[in-house]
C-alpha positions as a printed Julia matrix, in Angstrom:
715×3 Matrix{Float64}:
  94.65  112.52  103.33
  96.63  115.79  105.1
 100.05  113.63  106.25
 101.9   111.26  104.85
 103.24  108.39  107.24
 107.25  107.88  106.05
 108.03  104.07  104.65
 111.08  103.37  107.4
 110.94  100.42  109.41
 111.14  101.86  112.89
 109.56  100.86  116.34
 106.8   104.2   116.23
 105.56  105.55  112.89
 106.72  108.81  111.23
 103.54  111.2   109.67
 104.78  114.64  107.8
 102.71  117.11  107.16
 105.43  118.51  105.05
 103.78  117.36  102.07
 107.34  116.59  100.49
 109.52  113.92  100.48
 112.86  114.39  103.2
 116.43  114.47  102.45
 118.62  111.47  103.18
 119.63  112.84  106.31
 116.15  114.28  107.01
 114.89  110.71  106.8
 118.11  109.23  108.8
 117.74  111.85  111.59
 113.59  111.03  111.86
 114.24  107.18  111.48
 116.84  107.87  114.64
 113.78  109.36  116.92
 111.39  106.5   116.06
 113.68  103.86  116.87
 114.23  105.29  120.7
 112.26  102.19  122.71
 110.2   105.3   124.77
 108.65  106.84  121.82
 104.74  106.94  122.37
 102.89  105.62  119.61
 104.67  108.12  116.76
 106.6   110.79  115.86
 105.12  114.0   114.18
 106.81  115.79  111.78
 105.48  119.52  110.98
 105.19  121.38  107.5
 108.29  123.42  108.16
 110.43  120.42  109.17
 113.87  120.74  108.61
 117.44  119.7   110.19
 118.29  120.12  113.41
 120.62  118.85  116.18
 120.21  115.14  117.65
 115.75  115.87  116.22
 115.01  117.39  113.34
 113.45  121.03  113.65
 109.42  121.19  113.4
 108.99  117.55  114.8
 106.69  116.44  117.77
 107.73  113.79  119.56
 106.12  112.47  122.86
 107.93  109.79  125.2
 107.01  107.57  128.42
 109.1   108.11  131.22
 111.72  109.51  129.52
 112.96  112.69  128.31
 115.12  113.85  125.21
 117.19  117.37  126.56
 116.01  118.68  123.02
 113.95  121.62  124.42
 113.35  124.38  127.2
 109.89  123.75  128.38
 107.57  124.12  131.03
 104.94  121.77  132.86
 101.36  122.68  133.06
  99.69  122.75  136.78
  96.23  122.02  137.39
  93.59  121.07  139.82
  90.59  118.57  140.52
  87.36  118.95  139.4
  85.53  120.19  142.33
  87.55  123.15  142.15
  85.36  126.59  142.48
  85.94  129.1   139.29
  84.08  132.14  140.35
  82.93  133.67  137.1
  81.46  137.0   136.72
  77.31  135.62  136.29
  77.96  135.9   140.33
  78.08  131.95  140.85
  81.13  129.94  141.6
  81.37  126.97  139.53
  83.28  123.94  139.56
  86.35  123.46  137.4
  85.15  119.83  135.45
  81.83  121.31  134.46
  83.08  124.01  132.93
  85.78  122.31  130.56
  83.07  119.53  129.77
  80.79  122.73  128.66
  83.31  123.21  126.22
  82.78  127.46  125.6
  84.31  130.43  126.84
  83.72  131.84  129.89
  84.37  135.21  132.15
  87.15  134.88  135.08
  88.51  137.25  137.15
  92.56  137.76  136.29
  94.83  139.59  138.6
  97.55  141.52  136.25
 101.33  141.45  137.95
 100.57  144.46  139.76
  98.41  143.11  141.65
  95.19  145.32  139.31
  92.28  142.56  139.22
  90.88  142.51  135.65
  87.94  140.11  133.97
  88.71  138.0   130.97
  87.81  135.47  128.74
  89.05  131.73  129.04
  88.13  128.01  128.48
  88.66  124.8   130.81
  90.21  121.59  129.75
  91.31  118.0   131.17
  94.91  118.36  131.72
  96.25  115.39  133.13
  94.42  111.7   134.36
  95.68  110.32  137.38
  97.93  113.28  138.6
 100.13  113.38  141.68
  98.17  115.9   144.6
  98.88  118.01  147.49
  96.72  119.96  149.86
  97.15  123.38  150.48
  95.34  125.19  153.5
  95.05  129.13  153.77
  94.77  130.85  156.59
  90.88  132.0   155.46
  90.09  128.38  156.15
  89.95  127.32  152.02
  91.69  124.36  151.08
  93.32  123.77  147.63
  94.03  120.73  146.04
  96.51  120.43  143.16
  98.78  118.74  141.07
 102.25  119.88  143.22
 103.63  121.77  140.6
 100.57  124.35  139.99
 102.17  127.77  139.84
 100.6   130.03  142.59
 100.64  133.85  142.23
 102.32  135.41  145.1
 101.66  138.96  146.47
 104.19  140.43  144.34
 102.89  139.37  141.14
 105.93  136.66  140.89
 104.9   132.6   140.63
 105.44  129.71  142.79
 105.01  126.13  142.42
 102.5   124.76  145.04
 105.26  122.13  146.6
 107.63  125.18  147.03
 105.42  127.59  149.22
 105.63  127.01  152.51
 104.02  128.56  155.83
 103.65  132.36  156.32
 104.02  133.27  152.43
 102.05  135.41  150.81
  99.43  134.88  148.37
  97.45  137.79  145.66
  94.5   138.0   147.3
  90.96  137.62  145.72
  88.28  139.09  147.47
  84.9   139.34  147.25
  81.5   140.48  148.94
  77.58  141.35  148.15
  76.82  145.09  149.37
  73.85  146.37  150.49
  72.27  146.89  147.27
  73.33  143.65  145.54
  76.28  144.7   143.55
  79.41  142.66  143.59
  82.27  143.74  145.12
  85.82  143.26  144.27
  89.06  144.39  146.55
  91.91  145.71  144.84
  95.36  143.82  145.94
  97.11  147.18  144.23
  95.1   149.73  146.98
  92.4   147.35  149.02
  89.87  149.52  147.88
  86.57  147.85  147.0
  85.55  148.55  143.13
  81.87  147.0   141.91
  82.44  144.48  139.79
  80.64  145.97  137.36
  83.19  148.89  136.21
  86.05  146.11  136.5
  84.27  144.35  133.6
  84.18  147.95  131.47
  87.53  148.68  132.96
  89.11  145.5   131.2
  87.28  146.71  127.89
  84.91  144.05  127.27
  82.22  146.14  127.28
  83.57  148.67  124.09
  84.53  152.15  124.82
  82.81  153.81  127.67
  80.32  156.53  126.67
  79.64  160.16  127.97
  75.88  161.05  128.28
  75.53  165.09  128.58
  74.9   166.71  131.55
  75.25  162.93  133.43
  76.98  160.43  134.87
  77.58  157.11  133.51
  76.3   154.45  135.22
  76.14  150.52  134.05
  72.39  149.16  134.01
  71.86  145.21  135.05
  69.3   143.82  132.3
  67.82  141.42  134.1
  67.56  143.06  137.77
  69.6   140.81  138.96
  73.15  142.93  140.27
  75.29  140.06  141.28
  74.81  138.96  136.98
  78.35  140.9   135.67
  78.17  138.84  132.9
  78.79  141.47  129.42
  75.74  140.56  128.1
  73.73  141.74  130.92
  75.41  145.51  131.22
  74.39  148.65  129.32
  75.72  151.76  129.6
  73.19  154.61  130.77
  72.49  158.17  132.13
  72.75  158.43  135.36
  69.12  160.2   135.02
  68.36  157.9   132.36
  68.69  155.11  134.04
  66.34  156.26  137.33
  63.83  157.23  135.12
  63.87  153.68  133.44
  63.62  152.61  136.5
  60.97  154.88  138.15
  59.11  153.79  134.54
  59.21  150.07  135.42
  57.31  151.16  138.85
  54.74  153.31  137.57
  54.16  149.95  135.02
  53.68  148.04  137.87
  50.08  148.46  140.12
  51.27  146.49  143.08
  54.68  148.11  143.74
  52.63  150.99  144.46
  49.31  150.06  145.98
  48.86  150.59  149.85
  49.23  147.45  150.78
  52.57  146.79  149.58
  53.5   150.95  151.01
  52.25  149.68  154.36
  54.29  146.16  154.11
  57.43  148.55  153.44
  56.8   150.65  156.45
  56.08  148.02  158.84
  59.35  145.65  157.41
  61.79  149.08  157.74
  60.46  150.17  161.26
  60.5   146.31  162.56
  64.65  146.71  161.07
  64.81  149.37  163.25
  63.56  148.12  166.62
  66.36  145.59  166.55
  70.37  146.88  167.13
  71.51  146.36  164.18
  68.89  147.99  162.18
  69.01  150.76  164.76
  73.05  151.59  164.23
  72.33  151.43  160.73
  69.8   153.94  160.6
  71.79  155.99  162.81
  74.87  156.18  161.08
  73.31  156.5   157.63
  71.59  159.9   158.93
  74.79  160.17  160.75
  76.44  160.5   157.3
  74.28  161.64  154.95
  74.15  165.34  157.88
  77.71  165.18  157.5
  77.45  164.71  153.54
  75.26  167.61  153.21
  77.69  170.01  155.49
  80.45  169.01  153.43
  79.22  169.53  150.07
  76.32  172.05  150.51
  77.71  174.59  153.45
  75.61  177.5   152.07
  72.72  175.97  151.97
  73.71  174.33  155.35
  74.31  178.3   156.72
  70.5   178.96  155.63
  68.97  175.92  156.8
  70.04  176.48  160.7
  69.84  180.4   160.25
  66.8   180.35  162.51
  68.46  178.39  165.1
  69.83  181.25  167.07
  73.6   180.51  166.12
  74.92  180.54  162.59
  77.09  178.2   160.9
  80.46  177.09  161.94
  79.08  178.97  165.32
  76.27  175.59  165.27
  78.72  173.56  164.63
  80.7   174.62  167.7
  77.9   174.9   169.97
  76.76  171.12  169.33
  80.21  169.46  169.65
  80.74  171.14  173.01
  77.13  169.47  173.86
  76.7   166.61  176.59
  74.73  165.07  173.05
  77.64  166.21  170.9
  80.71  165.5   172.78
  79.09  162.01  173.03
  78.57  161.25  169.16
  82.08  162.97  168.49
  83.26  160.47  170.93
  81.75  157.56  169.56
  82.46  158.04  165.9
  86.0   158.76  166.99
  86.28  155.16  169.28
  84.38  153.16  166.35
  85.96  150.18  165.54
  85.84  148.09  161.97
  86.26  144.52  162.1
  88.95  143.09  159.32
  87.85  140.51  157.61
  91.42  138.85  157.08
  92.45  138.5   160.28
  89.13  139.21  162.03
  90.98  141.95  164.27
  89.15  145.32  165.44
  91.01  148.65  164.2
  89.7   152.18  164.46
  88.36  154.77  161.61
  88.86  152.88  158.2
  92.31  154.38  157.21
  93.44  152.61  160.2
  91.43  149.41  159.06
  93.2   150.28  155.23
  96.78  150.76  157.36
  96.68  147.84  158.93
  95.34  145.55  156.29
  98.57  147.09  154.59
 101.28  146.65  157.52
  99.83  142.8   158.71
  98.33  141.32  155.85
  99.65  143.56  152.58
  95.97  142.45  151.05
  97.11  138.91  151.06
  96.52  135.65  152.11
  98.95  134.0   153.61
  99.69  129.46  153.65
  99.46  127.47  156.65
  99.76  124.95  155.31
 101.04  122.37  152.29
 100.29  118.54  152.44
 101.23  116.18  150.17
  98.22  113.56  149.11
  98.74  109.83  149.08
  96.23  109.08  145.79
  95.62  110.52  142.49
  93.19  112.25  140.49
  92.46  113.48  137.31
  92.7   117.11  137.15
  91.93  120.23  134.81
  93.31  123.67  134.27
  92.48  127.09  132.35
  93.46  129.23  129.25
  93.42  132.59  130.38
  94.91  134.58  126.98
  96.93  137.89  127.93
  96.82  137.44  131.52
  97.56  133.59  131.98
  96.01  133.32  135.42
  92.94  133.14  137.12
  91.23  133.07  140.46
  89.51  130.9   142.72
  86.67  130.51  144.72
  89.24  129.74  147.68
  90.13  133.56  147.51
  93.79  133.41  144.87
  95.24  133.29  141.94
  97.04  131.07  140.34
  98.84  130.57  136.94
  97.59  129.05  133.75
  99.4   127.62  131.44
 107.77  131.31  122.2
 106.98  134.54  120.58
 104.49  137.33  121.72
 102.16  138.79  119.38
  99.64  142.34  120.57
  97.05  144.17  118.36
  97.11  147.1   118.98
  94.1   149.8   118.2
  96.17  152.0   116.03
  95.67  152.15  112.23
  98.24  151.7   109.34
  97.86  154.96  108.5
  99.49  156.1   111.72
 102.51  155.06  110.4
 103.24  156.74  107.11
 106.3   159.27  107.6
 107.57  157.39  110.75
 108.76  154.13  110.38
 112.23  154.44  109.7
 112.51  156.58  113.33
 110.65  153.76  115.04
 113.19  150.79  113.69
 115.91  153.01  115.18
 114.1   153.43  118.46
 113.64  149.94  119.02
 117.16  149.14  117.76
 118.74  151.71  120.71
 115.84  150.14  123.31
 116.1   146.4   122.88
 119.99  144.87  122.12
 120.52  142.65  119.49
 122.88  140.13  118.41
 125.22  139.8   121.1
 124.68  143.24  122.68
 123.49  143.29  126.25
 121.56  146.15  128.41
 123.82  148.99  129.78
 122.44  148.69  132.8
 119.61  146.94  134.51
 116.16  148.07  135.37
 114.22  147.37  138.23
 111.49  145.24  136.6
 114.2   142.82  135.7
 116.61  143.27  139.15
 113.3   142.45  141.18
 112.33  139.22  138.85
 111.4   136.32  141.72
 113.09  133.28  139.89
 116.82  134.92  140.2
 116.82  133.38  143.68
 116.4   129.69  142.7
 119.83  130.54  140.4
 122.25  128.38  142.85
 119.77  125.67  142.09
 120.5   125.4   138.76
 123.33  123.1   137.03
 126.65  123.75  137.92
 127.42  124.52  135.02
 126.0   127.92  134.3
 126.97  129.53  138.56
 129.14  131.69  137.06
 126.28  133.28  134.31
 123.63  135.11  136.56
 125.13  138.78  136.03
 125.59  138.1   132.47
 121.76  136.35  132.77
 120.51  139.63  134.02
 122.19  141.82  131.61
 120.69  139.77  128.57
 117.38  140.11  130.21
 115.32  142.1   127.67
 117.71  141.37  124.78
 116.19  139.64  121.6
 120.0   137.84  120.18
 120.78  136.81  116.29
 119.1   134.35  114.14
 115.74  133.88  113.35
 114.82  136.16  116.51
 113.03  139.77  115.47
 110.97  142.58  116.27
 108.11  143.36  113.56
 105.5   146.31  113.32
 103.28  144.5   111.24
  99.93  144.94  109.66
  96.86  142.92  108.82
  94.35  142.81  106.56
  92.52  145.13  108.14
  94.96  147.56  108.19
  95.3   146.94  112.19
  98.73  147.18  113.95
 100.64  144.47  115.65
 103.41  144.12  117.14
 105.5   141.02  117.32
 108.85  139.38  118.99
 110.56  136.07  118.63
 113.3   135.6   121.1
 114.12  133.16  123.4
 116.4   132.42  127.14
 119.48  133.71  125.72
 122.72  132.35  126.35
 121.68  131.23  130.27
 119.29  129.11  128.42
 121.62  127.85  125.57
 124.1   127.53  128.15
 121.72  124.94  130.86
 120.84  123.14  127.93
 124.5   122.32  126.8
 125.37  121.54  130.15
 122.23  119.16  130.52
 123.12  117.4   127.18
 126.43  116.94  128.45
 125.43  115.16  131.63
 122.82  113.17  129.75
 125.41  111.59  127.3
 127.46  110.75  129.87
 125.07  108.49  131.22
 124.68  106.99  128.64
 128.19  106.28  128.08
 128.23  105.0   131.96
 125.58  102.65  130.97
 126.61  101.21  127.26
 123.51  102.96  125.9
 124.11  102.52  122.45
 122.1   105.37  120.39
 122.31  106.14  116.79
 122.92  109.34  117.38
 124.81  110.54  120.96
 122.39  113.79  120.87
 119.82  111.46  121.6
 121.01  111.17  125.05
 118.33  110.51  127.13
 117.24  111.22  131.46
 114.47  108.39  132.56
 111.62  109.97  134.86
 112.07  109.99  138.86
 115.93  109.87  138.48
 117.79  112.82  140.21
 119.05  113.78  137.03
 116.02  113.64  135.26
 114.64  116.12  138.3
 117.09  118.08  137.85
 116.83  118.9   134.45
 112.72  119.68  134.45
 113.55  121.99  137.12
 115.94  124.02  135.15
 113.65  123.63  132.11
 110.96  125.24  134.06
 112.98  128.24  135.46
 114.71  128.8   131.79
 111.28  128.7   130.04
 109.92  131.45  132.89
 113.44  133.23  131.59
 112.84  132.87  127.64
 109.11  134.15  128.92
 110.02  137.28  130.97
 112.62  138.18  128.23
 109.43  138.67  126.13
 107.34  140.29  128.1
 110.32  142.91  129.42
 111.09  143.66  125.69
 107.47  143.99  124.33
 106.71  146.64  127.42
 109.8   148.73  125.74
 108.23  147.72  122.34
 104.24  149.18  122.28
 106.04  152.52  124.72
 107.89  153.12  121.53
 104.73  152.9   119.17
 102.89  154.56  121.62
 105.34  157.53  121.88
 104.96  157.74  117.61
 101.29  157.07  117.64
  99.61  158.33  120.75
 101.65  161.02  121.79
 103.27  157.68  124.91
  99.71  157.99  126.45
  99.5   154.52  127.22
  96.73  151.84  125.32
  95.18  148.51  125.99
  95.8   145.64  123.13
  92.91  144.34  121.68
  94.28  140.59  121.86
  97.46  139.74  123.16
  99.21  136.11  122.04
 102.2   134.22  123.55
 103.15  131.05  122.48
 106.31  128.46  122.95
 107.84  126.42  120.59
 111.06  124.3   121.41
 110.11  122.86  124.82
 108.24  120.31  126.4
 105.16  119.34  128.47
 103.48  116.32  130.8
 100.28  116.29  128.48
  97.01  114.02  127.85
  96.76  112.14  124.26
  95.11  108.9   123.57
  94.22  109.04  126.78
  97.65  108.57  128.13
 100.03  111.0   130.12
 103.32  111.66  128.36
 106.14  114.22  127.53
 105.39  116.02  124.71
 108.63  117.76  123.17
 107.77  119.96  120.58
 110.87  120.91  118.91
 110.73  123.69  116.43
 106.28  123.51  117.15
 103.84  125.35  118.35
 100.84  123.56  120.21
  97.47  124.25  118.83
  94.79  122.32  120.85
  91.22  123.61  119.78
  90.51  127.15  120.74
  94.48  127.83  121.34
  96.11  131.0   119.82
  99.54  130.19  117.96
 101.63  132.6   115.94
 103.36  131.41  113.1
 105.46  133.96  110.85
 107.01  133.83  107.78
 110.22  135.26  106.7
 111.3   139.38  107.16
 110.02  139.52  103.89
 106.59  136.93  104.1
 103.48  136.97  105.11
 102.96  136.05  109.22
  99.78  134.27  110.6
  97.76  134.47  113.97
  96.13  131.04  114.3
  93.64  128.99  116.33
  94.52  125.56  117.04
  91.75  122.47  115.9
  93.63  119.88  118.41
  94.7   117.33  115.99
  94.97  114.0   117.75
  97.79  113.04  115.28
  99.73  115.63  115.1
  99.87  115.27  119.33
  97.97  119.0   118.81
 100.93  120.34  116.73
 101.7   122.74  114.09
 104.77  124.41  112.38
 106.69  127.66  114.53
 107.55  128.96  111.02
 107.94  128.84  107.78
 111.21  126.64  108.13
 114.35  126.85  106.08
 115.09  125.78  102.54
 118.29  126.73  102.75
 121.86  126.73  105.54
 122.91  129.92  106.84
 126.03  129.24  105.38
 124.3   128.08  101.89
 121.86  131.0   101.83
 125.37  133.17  101.96
 126.26  131.64   98.88
 123.9   131.69   96.71
 121.95  135.05   97.31
 124.04  138.81   97.33
 123.1   141.98   98.94
 120.96  143.01   95.67
 118.68  140.3    95.97
 118.09  140.69   99.67
 117.32  144.29   98.97
 115.01  143.23   95.95
 113.06  140.57   98.55
 112.38  143.09  101.48
 110.89  145.96   99.38
 108.25  147.6   101.08
 109.39  146.89  104.62
 112.08  148.83  107.17
 114.82  146.77  107.77
 118.37  146.39  107.63
 119.7   145.73  104.11
 123.84  144.83  104.63
 125.34  141.25  104.48
 125.3   140.94  108.3
 121.04  139.93  107.55
 121.43  137.84  104.14
 121.47  134.53  106.28
 117.75  135.67  106.62
 116.58  136.85  102.91
 113.2   135.39  102.5
 114.9   133.21   99.34
 116.03  130.67  102.3
 113.16  129.86  103.38
 110.5   128.1   102.8
 107.47  129.76  100.81
 105.22  130.69  103.92
 101.88  130.22  101.41
 102.71  126.53  100.95
 103.64  125.63  104.61
 100.27  127.1   105.83
  98.13  125.24  103.14
 100.1   121.84  104.25
  98.84  122.68  107.92
  95.27  123.44  107.39
  93.94  120.54  109.35
  95.85  121.65  112.07
  95.05  125.23  113.05
  92.45  127.81  111.28
  93.88  131.34  110.38
  92.95  133.93  112.5
  94.96  137.14  111.09
  97.11  137.4   108.01
  99.89  139.62  108.65
 102.52  141.74  106.79
 105.52  143.31  108.27
 106.47  146.98  107.88
 109.4   146.73  110.17
 111.57  144.09  110.89
 114.51  144.07  113.7
 117.04  141.44  113.27
 120.26  140.64  115.24
């Protein structure tokens, strides 16, 4: 059996993956938690379990109708099963059907700057009998979701459905089929239409885009269905090779070139020309072709009209001065184009573009938000790297630690540069109690600052400090690392949290919970296990602040990772931006509402990472040991969780008493890092052997990549 049940007498069992006996204080702490009346099923202890505050670090606690404020968390919003998700194959599928298929597929996702990309995704049932609301958009579409699902706003930030208001601008998803059958996607950042197959290519799903000698690179659809943009259906070709290939197919099919077929084709074109729409189409096409010809081949045009009694520019002047020419110029100048968002008629394509930007910001707006009086099972997608996906209704929504990215660089490129890289990281990312000297624009523009006034009164004087700390690492076991995997590929990894503001929020709510317990006369085995009961005012306030702090922590990591990646690109790519080969972002010390054993429960992971089937996760060792990128196996008894690291063997004070500076230097050989008494408490010997920790959770995760750090920055 991969785990053992502790021999303690409590209301709920305790299952341990530690593979060793717990100390007396650890056993007492586990027993205290398992004795609480609202604990669901059992308490799960991960392999890195060790003493914490109230609850063991490395414990996973599922609860019913109550939550212990021991972690920072964010709920996962979801959609009813009938919600349509557009995939790159040109079709839309119900999210319930995608979940039942239990396999990866490719969706459209959006960057914070409004650029639509393609990304792999998976779908899951996330809650049963969830509360719902209906969102009505200005395009007439209706979306039914949980009140807490986050929708992407036009500026790239997110807002929960229940907090949206009429006229709120959302990030739009427009698609259409052009006259040749190709799928077009409107890019929000520019308002321009882009062919979907090139979005697939630019997202890196077809590999490197090749060049063909003296030819333009085009993309061929293998099954001749121009709207099917699955990567396996797309192939790069040179434009002349592509044309020759299509001609060869026509030549092999006698029917396509038969007189009967040609007669039918000409008759169909003639019938189309007789209609008002067809006449306008051919007239416009002829005018556009002539104008393009005049602009692209002016010398040839002059020669072509040389026998007409006028030359070059004189011909154009004569034409424009004729009655027919003036009428045509007037018709073009007064031609109107329909805005697909509001239906307005606007002159000229430039006018239409400006209209979209001014009136709509190229977006969809909320018309109404309506609570519903029934419940339903709901589903959501996981989209690594983007954390959002497009709905058929025409908007993008959020899907629901540590962060790591796999770069395109090789280890050889780091030679002779490690110390410079470390110094640049330390200069760009404040550590310990240090803060940013200047607050960058991306930080001040973070939309969640507007909610600061709604946070716990105990932190209302900390907004300026929270701004200055955004993009800083902190101290303790937080780190920034450059790593190499077993194939010598360079990885970037960091570990940080919600900084001082997150800690102060937690302390404020813990104090509130303790006061409530005292007033109610609740006798708890440990005062730090004070809890909030679901649906109370205090619970709602705490849950709101948890979500805010979790978003702060995520954005803090994003800000640091941008700086970190820029430093590596400066040293290894001459400052040229590169696209990560894989991105992983996972939380620990947080709570979520999840479905386990057929029931909806609050899951608090204190020093643990979610490891549902196919979830990517990060399990770092100490600053001189290996780290691991993993995929979850969805173990039910662990509440789909795994460890968040090696776990401490020695307290910080004990580590400083046991080890010397010479020990630190010896145990961090080969790692470019600080080697002074300020980080002695983080010496590798103070942590459990990571290999044993990984062996103890082989039933919880599978290893995707094994990493060894070559640069480590700590506070």
